mmCIF file of the N, C-alpha and C atoms, coordinates in Angstrom:
data_MODEL
# 
_entry.id   MODEL 
# 
loop_
_atom_site.group_PDB 
_atom_site.id 
_atom_site.type_symbol 
_atom_site.label_atom_id 
_atom_site.label_alt_id 
_atom_site.label_comp_id 
_atom_site.label_asym_id 
_atom_site.label_entity_id 
_atom_site.label_seq_id 
_atom_site.pdbx_PDB_ins_code 
_atom_site.Cartn_x 
_atom_site.Cartn_y 
_atom_site.Cartn_z 
_atom_site.occupancy 
_atom_site.B_iso_or_equiv 
_atom_site.pdbx_formal_charge 
_atom_site.auth_seq_id 
_atom_site.auth_comp_id 
_atom_site.auth_asym_id 
_atom_site.auth_atom_id 
_atom_site.pdbx_PDB_model_num 
ATOM 1   N N  . MET A 1 1  ? -1.306 11.798  16.066  1.00 0.00 ? 1  MET A N  1 
ATOM 2   C CA . MET A 1 1  ? -0.732 11.530  14.751  1.00 0.00 ? 1  MET A CA 1 
ATOM 3   C C  . MET A 1 1  ? -1.762 11.945  13.695  1.00 0.00 ? 1  MET A C  1 
ATOM 4   N N  . THR A 1 2  ? -1.312 12.706  12.721  1.00 0.00 ? 2  THR A N  1 
ATOM 5   C CA . THR A 1 2  ? -2.216 13.173  11.678  1.00 0.00 ? 2  THR A CA 1 
ATOM 6   C C  . THR A 1 2  ? -2.420 12.095  10.618  1.00 0.00 ? 2  THR A C  1 
ATOM 7   N N  . ALA A 1 3  ? -3.375 12.333  9.756   1.00 0.00 ? 3  ALA A N  1 
ATOM 8   C CA . ALA A 1 3  ? -3.700 11.344  8.715   1.00 0.00 ? 3  ALA A CA 1 
ATOM 9   C C  . ALA A 1 3  ? -2.538 11.165  7.738   1.00 0.00 ? 3  ALA A C  1 
ATOM 10  N N  . ILE A 1 4  ? -1.850 12.241  7.399   1.00 0.00 ? 4  ILE A N  1 
ATOM 11  C CA . ILE A 1 4  ? -0.732 12.131  6.459   1.00 0.00 ? 4  ILE A CA 1 
ATOM 12  C C  . ILE A 1 4  ? 0.424  11.344  7.076   1.00 0.00 ? 4  ILE A C  1 
ATOM 13  N N  . GLN A 1 5  ? 0.614  11.459  8.374   1.00 0.00 ? 5  GLN A N  1 
ATOM 14  C CA . GLN A 1 5  ? 1.639  10.678  9.050   1.00 0.00 ? 5  GLN A CA 1 
ATOM 15  C C  . GLN A 1 5  ? 1.289  9.194   9.052   1.00 0.00 ? 5  GLN A C  1 
ATOM 16  N N  . VAL A 1 6  ? 0.018  8.891   9.264   1.00 0.00 ? 6  VAL A N  1 
ATOM 17  C CA . VAL A 1 6  ? -0.423 7.498   9.241   1.00 0.00 ? 6  VAL A CA 1 
ATOM 18  C C  . VAL A 1 6  ? -0.229 6.901   7.854   1.00 0.00 ? 6  VAL A C  1 
ATOM 19  N N  . VAL A 1 7  ? -0.568 7.665   6.825   1.00 0.00 ? 7  VAL A N  1 
ATOM 20  C CA . VAL A 1 7  ? -0.389 7.189   5.453   1.00 0.00 ? 7  VAL A CA 1 
ATOM 21  C C  . VAL A 1 7  ? 1.094  6.943   5.168   1.00 0.00 ? 7  VAL A C  1 
ATOM 22  N N  . ALA A 1 8  ? 1.954  7.841   5.616   1.00 0.00 ? 8  ALA A N  1 
ATOM 23  C CA . ALA A 1 8  ? 3.388  7.683   5.386   1.00 0.00 ? 8  ALA A CA 1 
ATOM 24  C C  . ALA A 1 8  ? 3.934  6.452   6.111   1.00 0.00 ? 8  ALA A C  1 
ATOM 25  N N  . VAL A 1 9  ? 3.497  6.216   7.344   1.00 0.00 ? 9  VAL A N  1 
ATOM 26  C CA . VAL A 1 9  ? 3.956  5.048   8.091   1.00 0.00 ? 9  VAL A CA 1 
ATOM 27  C C  . VAL A 1 9  ? 3.467  3.753   7.430   1.00 0.00 ? 9  VAL A C  1 
ATOM 28  N N  . VAL A 1 10 ? 2.221  3.753   6.967   1.00 0.00 ? 10 VAL A N  1 
ATOM 29  C CA . VAL A 1 10 ? 1.686  2.569   6.285   1.00 0.00 ? 10 VAL A CA 1 
ATOM 30  C C  . VAL A 1 10 ? 2.442  2.318   4.986   1.00 0.00 ? 10 VAL A C  1 
ATOM 31  N N  . LEU A 1 11 ? 2.759  3.378   4.252   1.00 0.00 ? 11 LEU A N  1 
ATOM 32  C CA . LEU A 1 11 ? 3.524  3.237   3.015   1.00 0.00 ? 11 LEU A CA 1 
ATOM 33  C C  . LEU A 1 11 ? 4.909  2.649   3.276   1.00 0.00 ? 11 LEU A C  1 
ATOM 34  N N  . VAL A 1 12 ? 5.570  3.094   4.331   1.00 0.00 ? 12 VAL A N  1 
ATOM 35  C CA . VAL A 1 12 ? 6.875  2.542   4.701   1.00 0.00 ? 12 VAL A CA 1 
ATOM 36  C C  . VAL A 1 12 ? 6.734  1.069   5.076   1.00 0.00 ? 12 VAL A C  1 
ATOM 37  N N  . GLY A 1 13 ? 5.688  0.740   5.823   1.00 0.00 ? 13 GLY A N  1 
ATOM 38  C CA . GLY A 1 13 ? 5.464  -0.651  6.205   1.00 0.00 ? 13 GLY A CA 1 
ATOM 39  C C  . GLY A 1 13 ? 5.210  -1.555  5.016   1.00 0.00 ? 13 GLY A C  1 
ATOM 40  N N  . LEU A 1 14 ? 4.407  -1.078  4.073   1.00 0.00 ? 14 LEU A N  1 
ATOM 41  C CA . LEU A 1 14 ? 4.125  -1.877  2.878   1.00 0.00 ? 14 LEU A CA 1 
ATOM 42  C C  . LEU A 1 14 ? 5.372  -2.044  2.009   1.00 0.00 ? 14 LEU A C  1 
ATOM 43  N N  . ALA A 1 15 ? 6.136  -0.984  1.847   1.00 0.00 ? 15 ALA A N  1 
ATOM 44  C CA . ALA A 1 15 ? 7.356  -1.071  1.032   1.00 0.00 ? 15 ALA A CA 1 
ATOM 45  C C  . ALA A 1 15 ? 8.380  -1.991  1.690   1.00 0.00 ? 15 ALA A C  1 
ATOM 46  N N  . GLY A 1 16 ? 8.526  -1.903  2.994   1.00 0.00 ? 16 GLY A N  1 
ATOM 47  C CA . GLY A 1 16 ? 9.452  -2.786  3.695   1.00 0.00 ? 16 GLY A CA 1 
ATOM 48  C C  . GLY A 1 16 ? 9.041  -4.242  3.600   1.00 0.00 ? 16 GLY A C  1 
ATOM 49  N N  . THR A 1 17 ? 7.753  -4.499  3.715   1.00 0.00 ? 17 THR A N  1 
ATOM 50  C CA . THR A 1 17 ? 7.246  -5.867  3.579   1.00 0.00 ? 17 THR A CA 1 
ATOM 51  C C  . THR A 1 17 ? 7.468  -6.391  2.171   1.00 0.00 ? 17 THR A C  1 
ATOM 52  N N  . ALA A 1 18 ? 7.276  -5.543  1.172   1.00 0.00 ? 18 ALA A N  1 
ATOM 53  C CA . ALA A 1 18 ? 7.502  -5.964  -0.215  1.00 0.00 ? 18 ALA A CA 1 
ATOM 54  C C  . ALA A 1 18 ? 8.966  -6.322  -0.452  1.00 0.00 ? 18 ALA A C  1 
ATOM 55  N N  . VAL A 1 19 ? 9.885  -5.562  0.150   1.00 0.00 ? 19 VAL A N  1 
ATOM 56  C CA . VAL A 1 19 ? 11.314 -5.869  0.004   1.00 0.00 ? 19 VAL A CA 1 
ATOM 57  C C  . VAL A 1 19 ? 11.626 -7.229  0.618   1.00 0.00 ? 19 VAL A C  1 
ATOM 58  N N  . VAL A 1 20 ? 11.076 -7.480  1.775   1.00 0.00 ? 20 VAL A N  1 
ATOM 59  C CA . VAL A 1 20 ? 11.376 -8.732  2.479   1.00 0.00 ? 20 VAL A CA 1 
ATOM 60  C C  . VAL A 1 20 ? 10.784 -9.943  1.758   1.00 0.00 ? 20 VAL A C  1 
ATOM 61  N N  . LEU A 1 21 ? 9.608  -9.793  1.180   1.00 0.00 ? 21 LEU A N  1 
ATOM 62  C CA . LEU A 1 21 ? 8.921  -10.930 0.565   1.00 0.00 ? 21 LEU A CA 1 
ATOM 63  C C  . LEU A 1 21 ? 9.356  -11.217 -0.866  1.00 0.00 ? 21 LEU A C  1 
ATOM 64  N N  . THR A 1 22 ? 10.122 -10.318 -1.475  1.00 0.00 ? 22 THR A N  1 
ATOM 65  C CA . THR A 1 22 ? 10.562 -10.512 -2.851  1.00 0.00 ? 22 THR A CA 1 
ATOM 66  C C  . THR A 1 22 ? 11.727 -11.489 -2.899  1.00 0.00 ? 22 THR A C  1 
ATOM 67  N N  . ARG A 1 23 ? 11.641 -12.468 -3.799  1.00 0.00 ? 23 ARG A N  1 
ATOM 68  C CA . ARG A 1 23 ? 12.685 -13.491 -3.913  1.00 0.00 ? 23 ARG A CA 1 
ATOM 69  C C  . ARG A 1 23 ? 13.765 -13.122 -4.923  1.00 0.00 ? 23 ARG A C  1 
ATOM 70  N N  . ASP A 1 24 ? 13.395 -12.466 -6.011  1.00 0.00 ? 24 ASP A N  1 
ATOM 71  C CA . ASP A 1 24 ? 14.357 -12.105 -7.052  1.00 0.00 ? 24 ASP A CA 1 
ATOM 72  C C  . ASP A 1 24 ? 15.214 -10.942 -6.570  1.00 0.00 ? 24 ASP A C  1 
ATOM 73  N N  . ILE A 1 25 ? 16.521 -11.108 -6.649  1.00 0.00 ? 25 ILE A N  1 
ATOM 74  C CA . ILE A 1 25 ? 17.435 -10.121 -6.071  1.00 0.00 ? 25 ILE A CA 1 
ATOM 75  C C  . ILE A 1 25 ? 17.426 -8.793  -6.837  1.00 0.00 ? 25 ILE A C  1 
ATOM 76  N N  . VAL A 1 26 ? 17.189 -8.832  -8.129  1.00 0.00 ? 26 VAL A N  1 
ATOM 77  C CA . VAL A 1 26 ? 17.134 -7.582  -8.904  1.00 0.00 ? 26 VAL A CA 1 
ATOM 78  C C  . VAL A 1 26 ? 15.887 -6.788  -8.529  1.00 0.00 ? 26 VAL A C  1 
ATOM 79  N N  . ARG A 1 27 ? 14.764 -7.458  -8.432  1.00 0.00 ? 27 ARG A N  1 
ATOM 80  C CA . ARG A 1 27 ? 13.535 -6.775  -8.007  1.00 0.00 ? 27 ARG A CA 1 
ATOM 81  C C  . ARG A 1 27 ? 13.655 -6.273  -6.578  1.00 0.00 ? 27 ARG A C  1 
ATOM 82  N N  . GLN A 1 28 ? 14.355 -7.031  -5.757  1.00 0.00 ? 28 GLN A N  1 
ATOM 83  C CA . GLN A 1 28 ? 14.556 -6.609  -4.382  1.00 0.00 ? 28 GLN A CA 1 
ATOM 84  C C  . GLN A 1 28 ? 15.382 -5.327  -4.327  1.00 0.00 ? 28 GLN A C  1 
ATOM 85  N N  . ALA A 1 29 ? 16.382 -5.218  -5.179  1.00 0.00 ? 29 ALA A N  1 
ATOM 86  C CA . ALA A 1 29 ? 17.180 -3.988  -5.235  1.00 0.00 ? 29 ALA A CA 1 
ATOM 87  C C  . ALA A 1 29 ? 16.330 -2.799  -5.676  1.00 0.00 ? 29 ALA A C  1 
ATOM 88  N N  . LEU A 1 30 ? 15.446 -3.022  -6.639  1.00 0.00 ? 30 LEU A N  1 
ATOM 89  C CA . LEU A 1 30 ? 14.554 -1.944  -7.080  1.00 0.00 ? 30 LEU A CA 1 
ATOM 90  C C  . LEU A 1 30 ? 13.552 -1.565  -5.995  1.00 0.00 ? 30 LEU A C  1 
ATOM 91  N N  . LEU A 1 31 ? 13.037 -2.557  -5.290  1.00 0.00 ? 31 LEU A N  1 
ATOM 92  C CA . LEU A 1 31 ? 12.100 -2.262  -4.210  1.00 0.00 ? 31 LEU A CA 1 
ATOM 93  C C  . LEU A 1 31 ? 12.786 -1.575  -3.037  1.00 0.00 ? 31 LEU A C  1 
ATOM 94  N N  . THR A 1 32 ? 14.073 -1.816  -2.869  1.00 0.00 ? 32 THR A N  1 
ATOM 95  C CA . THR A 1 32 ? 14.826 -1.110  -1.836  1.00 0.00 ? 32 THR A CA 1 
ATOM 96  C C  . THR A 1 32 ? 14.846 0.387   -2.134  1.00 0.00 ? 32 THR A C  1 
ATOM 97  N N  . SER A 1 33 ? 14.929 0.731   -3.403  1.00 0.00 ? 33 SER A N  1 
ATOM 98  C CA . SER A 1 33 ? 14.870 2.133   -3.796  1.00 0.00 ? 33 SER A CA 1 
ATOM 99  C C  . SER A 1 33 ? 13.497 2.734   -3.476  1.00 0.00 ? 33 SER A C  1 
ATOM 100 N N  . LEU A 1 34 ? 12.449 1.984   -3.740  1.00 0.00 ? 34 LEU A N  1 
ATOM 101 C CA . LEU A 1 34 ? 11.098 2.438   -3.403  1.00 0.00 ? 34 LEU A CA 1 
ATOM 102 C C  . LEU A 1 34 ? 10.948 2.602   -1.890  1.00 0.00 ? 34 LEU A C  1 
ATOM 103 N N  . PHE A 1 35 ? 11.517 1.683   -1.140  1.00 0.00 ? 35 PHE A N  1 
ATOM 104 C CA . PHE A 1 35 ? 11.483 1.771   0.318   1.00 0.00 ? 35 PHE A CA 1 
ATOM 105 C C  . PHE A 1 35 ? 12.209 3.029   0.796   1.00 0.00 ? 35 PHE A C  1 
ATOM 106 N N  . GLY A 1 36 ? 13.348 3.335   0.172   1.00 0.00 ? 36 GLY A N  1 
ATOM 107 C CA . GLY A 1 36 ? 14.071 4.552   0.521   1.00 0.00 ? 36 GLY A CA 1 
ATOM 108 C C  . GLY A 1 36 ? 13.268 5.804   0.214   1.00 0.00 ? 36 GLY A C  1 
ATOM 109 N N  . PHE A 1 37 ? 12.541 5.776   -0.892  1.00 0.00 ? 37 PHE A N  1 
ATOM 110 C CA . PHE A 1 37 ? 11.684 6.913   -1.236  1.00 0.00 ? 37 PHE A CA 1 
ATOM 111 C C  . PHE A 1 37 ? 10.544 7.065   -0.229  1.00 0.00 ? 37 PHE A C  1 
ATOM 112 N N  . ALA A 1 38 ? 9.978  5.945   0.203   1.00 0.00 ? 38 ALA A N  1 
ATOM 113 C CA . ALA A 1 38 ? 8.914  5.991   1.217   1.00 0.00 ? 38 ALA A CA 1 
ATOM 114 C C  . ALA A 1 38 ? 9.455  6.547   2.536   1.00 0.00 ? 38 ALA A C  1 
ATOM 115 N N  . LEU A 1 39 ? 10.665 6.141   2.897   1.00 0.00 ? 39 LEU A N  1 
ATOM 116 C CA . LEU A 1 39 ? 11.276 6.690   4.110   1.00 0.00 ? 39 LEU A CA 1 
ATOM 117 C C  . LEU A 1 39 ? 11.525 8.190   3.980   1.00 0.00 ? 39 LEU A C  1 
ATOM 118 N N  . THR A 1 40 ? 11.919 8.620   2.790   1.00 0.00 ? 40 THR A N  1 
ATOM 119 C CA . THR A 1 40 ? 12.113 10.055  2.559   1.00 0.00 ? 40 THR A CA 1 
ATOM 120 C C  . THR A 1 40 ? 10.819 10.814  2.785   1.00 0.00 ? 40 THR A C  1 
ATOM 121 N N  . ALA A 1 41 ? 9.728  10.282  2.255   1.00 0.00 ? 41 ALA A N  1 
ATOM 122 C CA . ALA A 1 41 ? 8.421  10.919  2.457   1.00 0.00 ? 41 ALA A CA 1 
ATOM 123 C C  . ALA A 1 41 ? 8.051  10.949  3.944   1.00 0.00 ? 41 ALA A C  1 
ATOM 124 N N  . LEU A 1 42 ? 8.328  9.870   4.651   1.00 0.00 ? 42 LEU A N  1 
ATOM 125 C CA . LEU A 1 42 ? 8.037  9.826   6.086   1.00 0.00 ? 42 LEU A CA 1 
ATOM 126 C C  . LEU A 1 42 ? 8.847  10.867  6.843   1.00 0.00 ? 42 LEU A C  1 
ATOM 127 N N  . PHE A 1 43 ? 10.125 10.986  6.513   1.00 0.00 ? 43 PHE A N  1 
ATOM 128 C CA . PHE A 1 43 ? 10.964 11.967  7.199   1.00 0.00 ? 43 PHE A CA 1 
ATOM 129 C C  . PHE A 1 43 ? 10.499 13.391  6.909   1.00 0.00 ? 43 PHE A C  1 
ATOM 130 N N  . LEU A 1 44 ? 10.042 13.636  5.693   1.00 0.00 ? 44 LEU A N  1 
ATOM 131 C CA . LEU A 1 44 ? 9.517  14.969  5.372   1.00 0.00 ? 44 LEU A CA 1 
ATOM 132 C C  . LEU A 1 44 ? 8.244  15.260  6.149   1.00 0.00 ? 44 LEU A C  1 
ATOM 133 N N  . VAL A 1 45 ? 7.376  14.264  6.256   1.00 0.00 ? 45 VAL A N  1 
ATOM 134 C CA . VAL A 1 45 ? 6.126  14.436  7.002   1.00 0.00 ? 45 VAL A CA 1 
ATOM 135 C C  . VAL A 1 45 ? 6.416  14.678  8.482   1.00 0.00 ? 45 VAL A C  1 
ATOM 136 N N  . LEU A 1 46 ? 7.437  14.015  8.993   1.00 0.00 ? 46 LEU A N  1 
ATOM 137 C CA . LEU A 1 46 ? 7.807  14.179  10.401  1.00 0.00 ? 46 LEU A CA 1 
ATOM 138 C C  . LEU A 1 46 ? 8.706  15.393  10.635  1.00 0.00 ? 46 LEU A C  1 
ATOM 139 N N  . GLN A 1 47 ? 8.850  16.240  9.621   1.00 0.00 ? 47 GLN A N  1 
ATOM 140 C CA . GLN A 1 47 ? 9.579  17.498  9.690   1.00 0.00 ? 47 GLN A CA 1 
ATOM 141 C C  . GLN A 1 47 ? 11.060 17.311  10.023  1.00 0.00 ? 47 GLN A C  1 
ATOM 142 N N  . ALA A 1 48 ? 11.686 16.382  9.300   1.00 0.00 ? 48 ALA A N  1 
ATOM 143 C CA . ALA A 1 48 ? 13.125 16.164  9.428   1.00 0.00 ? 48 ALA A CA 1 
ATOM 144 C C  . ALA A 1 48 ? 13.751 16.256  8.033   1.00 0.00 ? 48 ALA A C  1 
ATOM 145 N N  . PRO A 1 49 ? 13.831 17.461  7.471   1.00 0.00 ? 49 PRO A N  1 
ATOM 146 C CA . PRO A 1 49 ? 14.307 17.594  6.088   1.00 0.00 ? 49 PRO A CA 1 
ATOM 147 C C  . PRO A 1 49 ? 15.779 17.217  5.916   1.00 0.00 ? 49 PRO A C  1 
ATOM 148 N N  . ASP A 1 50 ? 16.609 17.411  6.939   1.00 0.00 ? 50 ASP A N  1 
ATOM 149 C CA . ASP A 1 50 ? 18.010 17.041  6.811   1.00 0.00 ? 50 ASP A CA 1 
ATOM 150 C C  . ASP A 1 50 ? 18.175 15.534  6.697   1.00 0.00 ? 50 ASP A C  1 
ATOM 151 N N  . VAL A 1 51 ? 17.396 14.796  7.459   1.00 0.00 ? 51 VAL A N  1 
ATOM 152 C CA . VAL A 1 51 ? 17.438 13.336  7.377   1.00 0.00 ? 51 VAL A CA 1 
ATOM 153 C C  . VAL A 1 51 ? 16.852 12.875  6.045   1.00 0.00 ? 51 VAL A C  1 
ATOM 154 N N  . ALA A 1 52 ? 15.821 13.565  5.567   1.00 0.00 ? 52 ALA A N  1 
ATOM 155 C CA . ALA A 1 52 ? 15.201 13.222  4.282   1.00 0.00 ? 52 ALA A CA 1 
ATOM 156 C C  . ALA A 1 52 ? 16.195 13.399  3.133   1.00 0.00 ? 52 ALA A C  1 
ATOM 157 N N  . LEU A 1 53 ? 16.973 14.465  3.169   1.00 0.00 ? 53 LEU A N  1 
ATOM 158 C CA . LEU A 1 53 ? 17.974 14.675  2.122   1.00 0.00 ? 53 LEU A CA 1 
ATOM 159 C C  . LEU A 1 53 ? 19.033 13.572  2.143   1.00 0.00 ? 53 LEU A C  1 
ATOM 160 N N  . SER A 1 54 ? 19.459 13.189  3.321   1.00 0.00 ? 54 SER A N  1 
ATOM 161 C CA . SER A 1 54 ? 20.434 12.099  3.428   1.00 0.00 ? 54 SER A CA 1 
ATOM 162 C C  . SER A 1 54 ? 19.844 10.796  2.918   1.00 0.00 ? 54 SER A C  1 
ATOM 163 N N  . GLU A 1 55 ? 18.581 10.550  3.218   1.00 0.00 ? 55 GLU A N  1 
ATOM 164 C CA . GLU A 1 55 ? 17.917 9.322   2.774   1.00 0.00 ? 55 GLU A CA 1 
ATOM 165 C C  . GLU A 1 55 ? 17.751 9.293   1.258   1.00 0.00 ? 55 GLU A C  1 
ATOM 166 N N  . ILE A 1 56 ? 17.509 10.438  0.651   1.00 0.00 ? 56 ILE A N  1 
ATOM 167 C CA . ILE A 1 56 ? 17.408 10.483  -0.811  1.00 0.00 ? 56 ILE A CA 1 
ATOM 168 C C  . ILE A 1 56 ? 18.722 10.037  -1.439  1.00 0.00 ? 56 ILE A C  1 
ATOM 169 N N  . VAL A 1 57 ? 19.823 10.579  -0.932  1.00 0.00 ? 57 VAL A N  1 
ATOM 170 C CA . VAL A 1 57 ? 21.126 10.270  -1.516  1.00 0.00 ? 57 VAL A CA 1 
ATOM 171 C C  . VAL A 1 57 ? 21.519 8.829   -1.253  1.00 0.00 ? 57 VAL A C  1 
ATOM 172 N N  . VAL A 1 58 ? 21.395 8.385   -0.030  1.00 0.00 ? 58 VAL A N  1 
ATOM 173 C CA . VAL A 1 58 ? 21.889 7.064   0.340   1.00 0.00 ? 58 VAL A CA 1 
ATOM 174 C C  . VAL A 1 58 ? 20.869 5.969   0.037   1.00 0.00 ? 58 VAL A C  1 
ATOM 175 N N  . GLY A 1 59 ? 19.660 6.110   0.546   1.00 0.00 ? 59 GLY A N  1 
ATOM 176 C CA . GLY A 1 59 ? 18.680 5.030   0.467   1.00 0.00 ? 59 GLY A CA 1 
ATOM 177 C C  . GLY A 1 59 ? 17.970 4.901   -0.862  1.00 0.00 ? 59 GLY A C  1 
ATOM 178 N N  . THR A 1 60 ? 17.745 6.002   -1.532  1.00 0.00 ? 60 THR A N  1 
ATOM 179 C CA . THR A 1 60 ? 16.989 5.952   -2.779  1.00 0.00 ? 60 THR A CA 1 
ATOM 180 C C  . THR A 1 60 ? 17.892 5.813   -3.997  1.00 0.00 ? 60 THR A C  1 
ATOM 181 N N  . ILE A 1 61 ? 19.088 6.393   -3.952  1.00 0.00 ? 61 ILE A N  1 
ATOM 182 C CA . ILE A 1 61 ? 19.958 6.380   -5.123  1.00 0.00 ? 61 ILE A CA 1 
ATOM 183 C C  . ILE A 1 61 ? 21.212 5.533   -4.911  1.00 0.00 ? 61 ILE A C  1 
ATOM 184 N N  . GLY A 1 62 ? 21.962 5.822   -3.866  1.00 0.00 ? 62 GLY A N  1 
ATOM 185 C CA . GLY A 1 62 ? 23.282 5.211   -3.685  1.00 0.00 ? 62 GLY A CA 1 
ATOM 186 C C  . GLY A 1 62 ? 23.274 3.715   -3.453  1.00 0.00 ? 62 GLY A C  1 
ATOM 187 N N  . PHE A 1 63 ? 22.587 3.276   -2.426  1.00 0.00 ? 63 PHE A N  1 
ATOM 188 C CA . PHE A 1 63 ? 22.596 1.857   -2.074  1.00 0.00 ? 63 PHE A CA 1 
ATOM 189 C C  . PHE A 1 63 ? 22.002 0.966   -3.163  1.00 0.00 ? 63 PHE A C  1 
ATOM 190 N N  . PRO A 1 64 ? 20.837 1.286   -3.744  1.00 0.00 ? 64 PRO A N  1 
ATOM 191 C CA . PRO A 1 64 ? 20.332 0.443   -4.837  1.00 0.00 ? 64 PRO A CA 1 
ATOM 192 C C  . PRO A 1 64 ? 21.255 0.423   -6.052  1.00 0.00 ? 64 PRO A C  1 
ATOM 193 N N  . LEU A 1 65 ? 21.927 1.536   -6.335  1.00 0.00 ? 65 LEU A N  1 
ATOM 194 C CA . LEU A 1 65 ? 22.864 1.567   -7.455  1.00 0.00 ? 65 LEU A CA 1 
ATOM 195 C C  . LEU A 1 65 ? 24.050 0.634   -7.201  1.00 0.00 ? 65 LEU A C  1 
ATOM 196 N N  . VAL A 1 66 ? 24.581 0.658   -5.988  1.00 0.00 ? 66 VAL A N  1 
ATOM 197 C CA . VAL A 1 66 ? 25.678 -0.238  -5.639  1.00 0.00 ? 66 VAL A CA 1 
ATOM 198 C C  . VAL A 1 66 ? 25.228 -1.691  -5.732  1.00 0.00 ? 66 VAL A C  1 
ATOM 199 N N  . LEU A 1 67 ? 24.020 -1.987  -5.267  1.00 0.00 ? 67 LEU A N  1 
ATOM 200 C CA . LEU A 1 67 ? 23.485 -3.351  -5.370  1.00 0.00 ? 67 LEU A CA 1 
ATOM 201 C C  . LEU A 1 67 ? 23.339 -3.780  -6.823  1.00 0.00 ? 67 LEU A C  1 
ATOM 202 N N  . ALA A 1 68 ? 22.824 -2.901  -7.662  1.00 0.00 ? 68 ALA A N  1 
ATOM 203 C CA . ALA A 1 68 ? 22.626 -3.255  -9.072  1.00 0.00 ? 68 ALA A CA 1 
ATOM 204 C C  . ALA A 1 68 ? 23.964 -3.536  -9.774  1.00 0.00 ? 68 ALA A C  1 
ATOM 205 N N  . VAL A 1 69 ? 24.973 -2.724  -9.467  1.00 0.00 ? 69 VAL A N  1 
ATOM 206 C CA . VAL A 1 69 ? 26.292 -2.949  -10.066 1.00 0.00 ? 69 VAL A CA 1 
ATOM 207 C C  . VAL A 1 69 ? 26.892 -4.259  -9.565  1.00 0.00 ? 69 VAL A C  1 
ATOM 208 N N  . ALA A 1 70 ? 26.743 -4.530  -8.284  1.00 0.00 ? 70 ALA A N  1 
ATOM 209 C CA . ALA A 1 70 ? 27.280 -5.780  -7.734  1.00 0.00 ? 70 ALA A CA 1 
ATOM 210 C C  . ALA A 1 70 ? 26.581 -6.996  -8.327  1.00 0.00 ? 70 ALA A C  1 
ATOM 211 N N  . ILE A 1 71 ? 25.290 -6.917  -8.526  1.00 0.00 ? 71 ILE A N  1 
ATOM 212 C CA . ILE A 1 71 ? 24.541 -8.021  -9.136  1.00 0.00 ? 71 ILE A CA 1 
ATOM 213 C C  . ILE A 1 71 ? 24.983 -8.219  -10.576 1.00 0.00 ? 71 ILE A C  1 
ATOM 214 N N  . ALA A 1 72 ? 25.126 -7.132  -11.314 1.00 0.00 ? 72 ALA A N  1 
ATOM 215 C CA . ALA A 1 72 ? 25.537 -7.220  -12.713 1.00 0.00 ? 72 ALA A CA 1 
ATOM 216 C C  . ALA A 1 72 ? 26.939 -7.809  -12.840 1.00 0.00 ? 72 ALA A C  1 
ATOM 217 N N  . ARG A 1 73 ? 27.846 -7.411  -11.970 1.00 0.00 ? 73 ARG A N  1 
ATOM 218 C CA . ARG A 1 73 ? 29.223 -7.921  -12.035 1.00 0.00 ? 73 ARG A CA 1 
ATOM 219 C C  . ARG A 1 73 ? 29.299 -9.389  -11.640 1.00 0.00 ? 73 ARG A C  1 
ATOM 220 N N  . SER A 1 74 ? 28.490 -9.800  -10.689 1.00 0.00 ? 74 SER A N  1 
ATOM 221 C CA . SER A 1 74 ? 28.539 -11.198 -10.261 1.00 0.00 ? 74 SER A CA 1 
ATOM 222 C C  . SER A 1 74 ? 27.908 -12.130 -11.276 1.00 0.00 ? 74 SER A C  1 
ATOM 223 N N  . ARG A 1 75 ? 26.931 -11.632 -12.032 1.00 0.00 ? 75 ARG A N  1 
ATOM 224 C CA . ARG A 1 75 ? 26.290 -12.455 -13.066 1.00 0.00 ? 75 ARG A CA 1 
ATOM 225 C C  . ARG A 1 75 ? 27.104 -12.486 -14.352 1.00 0.00 ? 75 ARG A C  1 
ATOM 226 N N  . GLY A 1 76 ? 27.875 -11.441 -14.583 1.00 0.00 ? 76 GLY A N  1 
ATOM 227 C CA . GLY A 1 76 ? 28.645 -11.337 -15.828 1.00 0.00 ? 76 GLY A CA 1 
ATOM 228 C C  . GLY A 1 76 ? 29.927 -12.077 -15.717 1.00 0.00 ? 76 GLY A C  1 
# 
């Protein structure tokens, strides 16, 4: 495993831990987006660009956006 792969795996681990430990649901939704971005970087480092593109759309943009809208509608 190269150094850049280790850094990417550690970044994914830290982002995932931050999502789990966050209590506020709005911050958790934002951290989920950061976690998706970290996964995208990991997939790129592991030479899986097709999976990285899917992760950008779903994990970094789509899912956090749906969560934010659902939170806003439930509070309003």
